[in-house]
C-alpha positions in Angstrom: 0.0 0.0 0.0 1.4 3.3 -1.0 0.6 5.6 1.9 2.7 7.5 4.4 0.7 7.8 7.6 1.6 9.5 10.9 2.5 6.1 12.5 5.2 5.6 9.9 7.0 8.7 11.1 9.6 8.5 13.8 8.3 10.8 16.6 9.3 9.1 19.8 12.0 11.1 21.5 13.3 8.0 23.4 13.8 6.0 20.1 15.3 9.0 18.3 17.8 9.6 21.2 18.7 5.9 21.2 19.0 5.8 17.4 21.6 8.6 17.4 23.5 7.2 20.4 23.6 3.5 19.5 22.5 3.3 15.9 24.6 2.1 12.9 25.1 4.4 10.0 26.2 4.5 6.4 26.3 7.2 3.7 24.8 7.2 0.2 25.5 10.7 -1.0 23.7 13.0 -0.5 22.2 11.1 2.4 23.5 9.9 5.7 21.4 7.0 7.1 21.3 6.1 10.7 19.4 2.8 11.4 18.7 0.4 14.2 16.4 -2.6 14.7 14.0 -1.7 17.5 10.7 -2.7 19.0 8.1 -0.1 17.9 4.7 0.6 19.4 3.0 0.2 16.0 2.4 -2.7 13.7 4.4 -1.0 11.0 7.7 -2.6 10.1 9.5 0.8 9.7 9.5 4.3 11.1 11.5 7.1 9.4 12.8 10.5 10.3 13.7 12.9 7.6 16.1 15.8 8.3 17.4 18.6 6.2 20.0 20.8 8.0 19.2 24.5 8.2 23.0 25.0 7.9 22.9 23.9 4.3 19.5 25.3 3.2 18.7 28.6 4.9 15.3 29.0 3.3 12.4 26.9 4.7 11.0 26.7 1.2 14.0 24.7 0.1 14.0 22.4 3.1 10.3 21.7 2.8 10.7 21.0 -1.0 13.4 18.5 -0.3 11.4 16.8 2.5 8.4 16.5 0.2 10.5 14.9 -2.6 12.2 12.5 -0.1 8.8 11.5 1.5 7.3 10.8 -2.0 10.3 8.7 -3.1 10.1 6.7 0.1 6.4 6.3 -0.1 6.5 4.8 -3.6 9.4 2.4 -2.9 9.1 1.2 0.7 7.1 -1.9 0.0 10.0 -4.4 -0.6 11.8 -3.3 2.6 8.6 -3.5 4.7 7.8 -7.0 3.2 11.3 -8.2 4.1 11.1 -6.9 7.6 7.6 -8.4 8.2 8.8 -11.8 6.9 11.5 -11.7 9.5 9.2 -10.2 12.2 11.5 -7.2 12.8 11.0 -3.5 13.1 13.4 -0.9 11.9 13.8 2.8 12.8 16.0 4.9 10.6 16.9 8.5 9.9 17.6 10.1 6.5 19.8 13.2 6.8 20.3 15.2 3.6 24.0 16.2 3.7 24.3 17.6 0.2 24.7 21.3 -0.5 22.6 21.4 -3.7 19.0 20.4 -4.5 19.0 17.3 -6.7 16.2 16.4 -9.1 13.4 14.1 -8.0 14.7 11.3 -10.2 18.2 11.5 -8.6 16.7 11.5 -5.1 14.4 8.6 -5.9 17.4 6.5 -7.2 19.3 7.2 -4.0 16.3 6.3 -1.9 15.9 3.0 -3.8 19.6 2.2 -3.2 19.2 3.0 0.5 16.1 0.8 0.9 17.9 -2.0 -0.9 20.9 -1.7 1.4 18.6 -1.7 4.5 16.9 -4.8 3.1 20.3 -6.6 2.7 21.3 -5.6 6.3 18.0 -7.1 7.5 18.5 -10.4 5.6 22.1 -10.7 6.7 21.3 -10.1 10.4 18.4 -12.6 10.3 20.7 -15.5 9.5 
């Protein structure tokens, strides 16, 4: 299902704090991904936090535009990751931080999101063995 509801967003301050302290990370330019397997209070397999630093994009219009593109790319491509996590009965919390200095096109962002989701899926499959 291609929706992006409130319960798919990472809002818990405890989980966010734990994610940034103990989580694993990798970079897929222009994103830095911090991830961790957790026990979430919802039935969703994933929760995501999207962050665009004010340091790199001073105008709120630019930050909001990037967040909108990232959310849309994630919404359309999350199904395989969620299916893989559900099959292994796991839940994943992760953060996408846009570390680039320029605004990429939607197609470039979508390609990077797909690579990130595939990598998270591989991490899930490797850790389940």
